[in-house]
N, C-alpha and C positions, 0 to 999 in steps of 0.2 A: 504493499500499500504505499505510496506517494504522499507525503505531508503536504498540504498546499502553503503554497508559500508566495510572495511577493518579489517579484524582480527587483534587484537594486536598480537606482534611478539612472545611473550609466547605462545598465543593460537594457532599461526601458528605450532609451535614446536610440542605442546602437539597434536593437530590433526594429524600431519604427523607420529609420535610416535605411537598413537592409531591406526591409520591405518595399519602399519606395524605390530603391534601386533596383528591384526585380521588376518594377514597371519601366524603368528608364528615366524616373524623377528623381530629383534631389529631394532631402530632407531639408525642412525648414525650421527656424527659430520660431519664436511666439511673435514675433514682430513680422515675418512672413518670409525675411530674407534667405536666400540659399545658404546651407551650411554642407561642408563636405566632410565635416566630422561632428560629434555631440557638443553642442556648447558648453561653456564654462559650468552653466548651471543646468544639467541635463533636465530639470523640471519646465526650463523654458520650452523645450521642444514638444508642446502639447498639441500639435495637430500639425500633420503634414500637408504639403500641398494637394489641390484637388485631383483626384483620379476621374478621369473623365471617359465614360463610354458611349458608343462604341470606340475602339481603339486601343485603349490601354491596356485591356485585358484584366483579369482577375488573379494574375501574379501574386500581387501582394497579399491576397486573401490566403492563397495556397501556401505561399512563404511563411506566414504567419502562423498557421495551422502546424506546419512540419517543423518549424522551429519551437513551438509549445513544449515546456518542462514538465508543467503540473497539471494545467486545467485548459480546457477548450468548451466556452457556454455559448451556444447558438440558438438564436430565436428568430425564426424564419419563416415567412408567410407561405413560400414555395420554394421548394427544394428538389432540384432535378438536375444535378450536375455530378457525373461520374466522377470527375477529379477531386472535388471537393469532398464527396461520400468516400472515395478512396483514403484521401488524407486524413479523413476523421476516423476512419477505421483503423489505419495505420498508427495514430495518435493512441489510439485506445489499446493497440496492441503492445506498444511499447510503455505502456503504465500510465500515460497521461489520463486524467479523470475527463471523460468527455460528456457533457450532456448537451441533449438538444431538445428545442420546443417547436413543434410544427403545426401550422395552423390546420385544426381537424375538418373545418368546411371545405379545404382544399383538399382533401384525402385522394381524389382522383388524380391530382399532380404530385403528392407527397406520400404515397401508398408505397411506391417502390423505394423510396429514400429510407422510410419509416423500417419498413422490412429488412433491408439490406444492413442498416447502421445496427439496429437491435440484434442482428445474427452475427454482428463481428464485434461486439462488447461495448458499443455505445450506449450511454443511457438516453433513452428517447422516449419523448413522452406527446400526446395532444393537449393542445392548448386547452384553458380554461373556458369554460362556457359562461364566463363572468363578461365575456367581450364578445361582440357581434363578430369580429375577425381579430384574430393576432397578426397584424400586418407589418409589426416590426420587421427590421432588417439588420441584425447585429451579430457580430463575433466577437467575443471576449477572450482574449490571450493572457492567461497567466495572471488573471486579476489586475493585470497592469496597463494593458492596450485594448481599447475597443475600436473596430471597424464599424462606422456608421454608414448606413447605405440608403439612397433611393432604391437600389435593384434587388432584385431577388436573385437566388443562386440557382436561374434557371438557364442553363446554357443554351438553349434554343434562341433564346433572345438576344443573347450577346451582341450578334453582327450586328444588329439593326436598332438596336434601343438606345435612346440617350440617357445616360444615368450617371450617377455621381457618387464617389466613394470619398470618405476620410477616416483617417486613422487619427484617434484621440488618446493621447497620452496623458491627459489631466486626470490627476490623482481623484478630485472630488467627483470628477464626472465619471470615471471608471468604477468607483466605488459606489457611487448612486446607481449606475447600471447593473453592476453584479447584484447588488441588495434587491432590485426590481427582479433581476433573472430568478434569483433563488426563491421568489414569492412565487412567479408565475410557474416556475417549473414545478413546485409543490402545490399549486393550485391555493395559495393563499392569499387574501385581500392586502391589498399595501397602498399607502399614497406615496406615488415617487417624490425622491428629493431631485432637486434640479441641478444639484453639481455646480459647476461655473456657467453654463449656458444650454442647459439641456432644455428639450420641449417635448413634453409626454403628453400622448392622449390615454385615456380620456379627461386626465387633470387638468391641465392648463394651455394646451395647444390653442383652442380657437382665441383666448385672449392674448396669448403672447405673440401670435401670427397678426391679430386685429392689431395689436400695438405696434407691432413693426411696420404696417401699412400706417397707420393714422400719424406715426410720429416721424415718416419720412418728410423731408423738407424740399427734395428738389426731383428726384426719379425714383422709379420702382422699375424693376426688369423682373417679370413673372415666367417660370417655368410650370406648367399646369396640364396633368393629364387629364384632371378633373376639375370642373368649374361650376359645381352645383350649389355651393353654399351661398345663400343669399347674404348674408353678412359680410362675406368677402369682397363677394361682387359689389356690395352698395359701399364699401371700404374703397374698393379701387375706383369706382365712380366718384365717390368724395374726393379723393386723392387729384384725379383727372382735373374737376372743376374747380380746384382751389390752386390749380396752375402747374401741377408736377407733370413731368414727362414720364407716362405711364405706358408701358408696353407689355404685351402678354405674347407668349410662344406657348402655343397650347396643343392639344390633340382634340381632335373633334371629328372620329371615326362615325360615319351613319349620322352625321348632322345631328348627334346628341346635344351639343351646346351652341345650336344656331340662337336660340332665344337669349341665352348669356352673353354671346359675344356681341350680337346687335345691340343690347342695351349699353354694353362697355365702348361699343364704337361711338354710340351716338352721344356718349358723355366727353367723347374725348380720348378714349384709350385707343392705342395702335394695337391691332391683332392679328398676328401670323400664325396660322396653323398647319396642322398635317392631318392626312384622312385616310391614308391608304393603311388598312390594318395589316397587310401585308409587306410593307414596305418601311422607312423610316419612321419611327415611333417614339414620341415625347413621354417617358415614362418619369421623368425626374420631377420631384417639387420643389422649388426653390423661389425664394423671394431674396433678390437683392435691393437694397434701401441705398440710395444717396452715394452711388458709386463716383470714386473719385474727389470725394469729402473727406475731412478728418473722421467724421462720424458715420462713415460707411459701415455696413452689415450686412450679412448674408445668412438666410436659413436655407438648411439644407437638411431633408430627412425624408422620412415613410409618409407622412401626412399629406393626404389628397386634399383639395378645398371641397371636401362634403362634409355633411352635417354628420354621416356615420363614421367618416374618419377622425372628425375632430373631437366628436363626443361618445363615441360608441366602441371604438377599436383600442385595442392596444398598439401603441404607434411610438415611434422616437426620432427625433430630430435633434439639431442643436443650432445656434445662432454664432458665427464667428465674424472675426473683424480683420484677420490678418491680410495683409494686401496682396500677397502670392495667390490667396485663394479667390481673393475678389477680382484679380486682374484676369485670372484663368477664367473664372465663370463668365466675365463679361465679354470676354474676346470670343468664346465659343457660343454665347448668346447672340451677338451680334452677326454671327454666320448664319445660324440656323434661323433667325428673325428673317434676314434677307433671303433664306432659301424657301421659306414657307409660304403659303397662300395667303395674300393680304386680304381679311374682311374688310369690305366695303360696303 
């Protein structure tokens, strides 16, 4: 039996840096500047640069699982990635405690992974019925590093889906995420803690996202797979009417959000969208506020802009302010916005 232990702070920084090296990215400090080696205060390396899909791949996730020494805890809405499944099984085989929570409502997708993991020594459980969906997408390594994703570990979608991943090494964040994982794994009720910058559903996501939108002073850049929450729609309309440059890059397969996009456009929001379910797909959930200013921030997480996602699901995101993340996101958004269909 391995004793659960926390990696040293230098080891956390080195592990996060190595994970990003697996994607061809450099690690960054808390200020968002590149670092070829761990900073003098390794705790400053609280998050790496944005990993952007498709393109970067999921090598950082695989690398972290393969480097785990004591524990791997996974909460995943959908898991159908044979590489990730084999890596989790291999970790369990070498004595790492591996625990996985999978959403039971998505059992048609998850049943294969559930059976494989269970038969290979992984402690796997279905999600609690306390939530409509467990839509969170998080991997925790050794209680010291967490990968927070907008993406599921579903490999068939990797080549065509716009998604984002962040490696978070903030000790308050990872401790809070781990406490929630422990409760969700055991199907115990818990009120999540926010660490430094976490955004939880169903606890405070709607309030925090509305606060980010309503607090913006110059611009908003939104990636949205879903645009069904009236409070979010109204907040974006209010932002445009008070003079902000508001842009939405969204998914609108089968015209599902025609009504919401029409309302937004009439208020002055600029909307670009994708609608081919078999083509390039906007799956990321992002709010970037006031890019280019000193108080710029960005939300990245699993929460969609729907009442179910914000108020009934188990979801997790975080709000960041590092320039490297903000710049990477802004550059990708600009290209996606140009390439989408303009709503008019």
